C-alpha positions as CSV (number, residue, x, y, z in Angstrom):
1,M,84.8,-37.9,98.3
2,K,87.7,-35.4,100.5
3,K,91.0,-37.2,101.8
4,P,90.9,-36.6,105.4
5,N,95.3,-35.2,105.4
6,S,94.8,-33.4,101.8
7,K,94.5,-30.3,104.6
8,P,98.4,-31.3,106.4
9,R,99.7,-32.4,103.0
10,T,99.3,-28.5,101.6
11,Q,100.0,-27.2,104.8
12,N,103.4,-29.4,104.1
13,T,104.3,-28.8,100.7
14,K,103.6,-24.9,101.6
15,L,106.2,-25.7,104.8
16,R,108.8,-27.2,102.4
17,T,108.0,-24.5,99.6
18,L,108.7,-21.8,101.9
19,L,111.8,-23.9,103.5
20,N,113.1,-24.1,100.0
21,Q,113.1,-20.4,98.9
22,A,115.1,-20.2,102.0
23,N,117.8,-22.4,101.6
24,K,117.9,-20.1,98.1
25,F,117.7,-17.3,99.8
26,F,120.8,-17.4,101.8
27,T,122.4,-19.7,98.9
28,D,121.8,-16.7,97.0
29,N,123.6,-14.3,100.3
30,H,125.5,-16.3,101.6
31,Y,127.1,-14.4,104.8
32,K,130.6,-16.1,106.3
33,P,130.6,-17.7,109.2
34,F,132.0,-15.6,111.7
35,A,135.3,-17.6,113.4
36,E,135.0,-20.0,116.1
37,E,137.6,-18.0,118.3
38,A,135.6,-15.1,117.8
39,A,132.4,-16.3,118.0
40,P,129.8,-15.3,120.9
41,I,129.1,-17.9,123.6
42,L,126.1,-18.0,125.3
43,I,124.6,-19.0,128.8
44,A,121.6,-20.2,129.9
45,W,121.6,-19.3,134.3
46,H,118.6,-22.6,135.5
47,L,115.3,-22.5,132.9
48,Q,112.3,-23.8,133.7
49,T,111.9,-24.8,130.4
50,P,112.9,-27.3,127.8
51,E,111.0,-24.9,124.9
52,N,112.5,-22.3,126.2
53,A,116.0,-24.2,126.2
54,G,114.6,-25.4,122.5
55,H,114.7,-22.1,121.5
56,L,117.9,-20.7,122.4
57,L,119.6,-23.7,120.4
58,R,118.5,-22.9,117.1
59,L,118.7,-18.9,117.6
60,A,122.5,-20.1,118.4
61,A,122.8,-22.1,115.9
62,N,121.1,-19.1,113.7
63,V,123.6,-16.4,114.3
64,G,126.2,-18.7,114.6
65,C,128.2,-19.3,117.8
66,R,130.7,-21.7,119.3
67,L,129.0,-22.5,122.4
68,V,125.8,-23.0,124.6
69,L,126.0,-23.5,128.1
70,F,122.9,-24.1,130.4
71,V,124.3,-24.3,134.1
72,K,122.1,-26.2,136.8
73,N,123.0,-26.7,140.6
74,E,123.0,-30.9,140.6
75,E,119.4,-30.3,142.3
76,E,118.5,-29.5,139.5
77,A,116.6,-31.6,136.7
78,T,117.9,-31.9,133.4
79,F,115.5,-30.8,130.1
80,K,113.7,-33.3,128.6
81,T,115.6,-33.6,126.2
82,A,113.9,-34.8,123.4
83,K,111.4,-31.3,123.9
84,M,114.2,-29.3,123.2
85,K,115.2,-31.2,120.6
86,Y,112.5,-30.5,118.9
87,V,111.8,-27.1,119.4
88,A,115.8,-26.7,118.5
89,G,115.2,-28.7,115.2
90,Q,118.2,-29.1,113.1
91,A,120.2,-26.8,115.6
92,A,120.8,-29.0,118.7
93,K,123.1,-31.3,116.2
94,N,124.5,-28.6,115.1
95,I,126.2,-25.9,117.8
96,N,128.3,-27.6,120.2
97,W,126.3,-26.9,123.9
98,R,125.9,-28.9,127.1
99,Y,125.1,-28.5,130.2
100,C,127.7,-27.0,133.2
101,L,127.7,-26.6,137.2
102,P,128.0,-22.5,138.2
103,E,131.5,-23.2,139.5
104,E,132.3,-24.8,135.9
105,V,130.9,-21.4,133.6
106,D,134.9,-19.6,134.1
107,Q,136.7,-22.6,133.1
108,L,134.5,-23.2,130.1
109,V,134.6,-19.5,128.7
110,P,138.2,-18.7,127.1
111,A,139.6,-16.1,129.0
112,D,139.5,-13.5,126.3
113,Y,135.7,-13.6,126.5
114,T,134.2,-10.5,128.1
115,F,131.4,-11.9,129.5
116,L,127.7,-9.9,129.0
117,A,125.2,-9.7,131.6
118,L,121.1,-9.7,130.1
119,E,119.1,-8.7,132.3
120,T,117.2,-5.5,134.0
121,T,119.2,-4.2,137.3
122,P,120.7,-0.7,138.5
123,G,123.5,0.8,137.0
124,S,122.7,-2.0,133.8
125,S,122.9,0.5,130.5
126,N,120.9,0.8,127.5
127,L,122.0,-2.2,125.0
128,F,121.9,0.0,121.7
129,S,124.3,2.4,124.3
130,V,126.9,0.5,124.7
131,K,129.8,-0.6,122.0
132,L,129.2,-4.6,122.8
133,P,132.5,-6.5,123.6
134,V,133.9,-8.1,120.1
135,K,134.4,-11.6,122.2
136,M,130.9,-11.4,124.2
137,A,130.2,-14.8,126.3
138,L,126.1,-13.6,126.6
139,M,124.0,-14.3,129.8
140,V,120.4,-15.1,130.2
141,G,118.9,-16.4,133.3
142,S,115.3,-18.1,134.3
143,E,112.1,-17.2,133.5
144,R,111.6,-16.0,136.8
145,S,114.2,-14.5,138.9
146,G,117.3,-13.3,135.5
147,I,120.8,-13.9,136.6
148,P,121.1,-15.4,140.4
149,F,121.9,-12.7,142.6
150,G,125.9,-12.8,143.1
151,V,126.9,-13.6,139.0
152,N,130.2,-11.6,138.1
153,F,132.7,-12.0,135.8
154,R,135.5,-10.4,135.1
155,N,134.9,-7.8,133.0
156,Q,131.1,-8.5,133.6
157,Q,129.5,-5.9,131.8
158,N,125.5,-5.6,132.6
159,V,123.5,-4.2,129.8
160,H,118.8,-4.0,129.5
161,I,117.3,-3.5,127.0
162,P,115.0,-0.5,126.9
163,M,111.6,-1.0,126.8
164,H,109.1,2.0,125.1
165,G,105.3,-0.6,126.3
166,T,103.3,-1.2,128.9
167,I,105.3,-4.3,129.1
168,K,108.9,-4.6,130.7
169,S,109.9,-8.3,130.4
170,M,109.8,-9.5,127.5
171,N,111.2,-13.9,127.5
172,V,114.1,-15.5,127.3
173,S,114.6,-16.1,123.9
174,H,113.3,-13.6,122.8
175,A,115.7,-10.6,124.1
176,A,118.8,-12.5,123.7
177,S,117.9,-12.5,120.1
178,V,117.9,-8.7,120.6
179,C,121.2,-8.9,122.2
180,L,123.1,-11.1,119.4
181,F,121.7,-9.8,116.7
182,E,123.3,-6.3,118.2
183,W,126.4,-8.2,118.0
184,V,126.0,-9.1,115.4
185,R,124.9,-5.4,113.8
186,Q,127.9,-4.6,115.4
187,W,130.7,-6.7,115.1
188,G,129.4,-8.4,111.5
189,E,131.6,-7.1,109.1
190,M,134.5,-7.7,110.7
191,F,134.8,-11.1,110.3
């Protein structure tokens, strides 16, 4: 007679094996973390879903961001933290993150950082054609409406991801991944 839990146990064993392989790989091929004073900052404006927030926390931990800000107005509800932390996994404990009000953003980002808005707007530059700032505060917008109209910080740069296919939008965490790893490609060897 087959045990009812045999399939999940097999899946869990496979998952543990894959995680152990990844841990061994990165132990053998160590990538030095970025210095905190130059590591990227990730700013998410008015996200709607805790899953996307969790994905962004995990991404920030993968890249080595120094801070993640979830910008919300006072009347907006914060995420169901349990759901966000479930998606983020260990990243929720290993990355510095917080909620903030729109007017607090400028105070929380060091003055020597350049704001980079990842948004498809007129006048934005192709992400792959620009030199990204060494000290980058990457801003992404809500799933529905993007970065709010009127958000414009000192020396802000606006970039978009070129999309050659028929669909012209990406999930916010996927778009942030593309941009953060382009930053790693451009600046990773410097640190």
